[in-house]
C-alpha angles and dihedrals in degrees: 000000000000124000091253093052089048090049091052089057089048095052092049090048092049089053092051091050094044091050090051101041104022126203128312105058130117117280090241091062092053090047092057096044095044089048091052094047093050091046088052086063092057099256123134110250126190121187130207093006114187114241110213119220126207118208128167092337098315129107124210135174101193123115106014122084128168109225093219135359118191122205088340087285116076122059114211119193115189125208135173101190138131091253140355114250129202090256091064089057093046088053092057094047089051091052092048091049096045096046092042090236124147107211133041132179121204108200122188107193092189091083123105089229115032093215086069090056100054121097124178118211128184139200108195093320109180120227113263 
């Protein structure tokens, strides 16, 4: 399955979760529900995945964690905030770069319509 095919499943799953739970809950609740919804579709889901950082010849895994990683290809960062700021997008781009992944989705569940809360971010993603 390509990154774009996975992303399509994630967006659909986010819609189901948002329709069921609505906006206004904690990010952790959406993380659990989204992970469950994606796993029901037969995709591999990992939550709270450490992101290694290399600095001056040392590697450390402390501090950075991906909210959700799907099929070891697509990074999903979950928010439940009033508005997405540039720092949230930079966070996902950094996760993509550090984990050598190509596609990330930033999903803000605190929107009235989930489609307004989904941002697609890429790191050298080839055309399908």
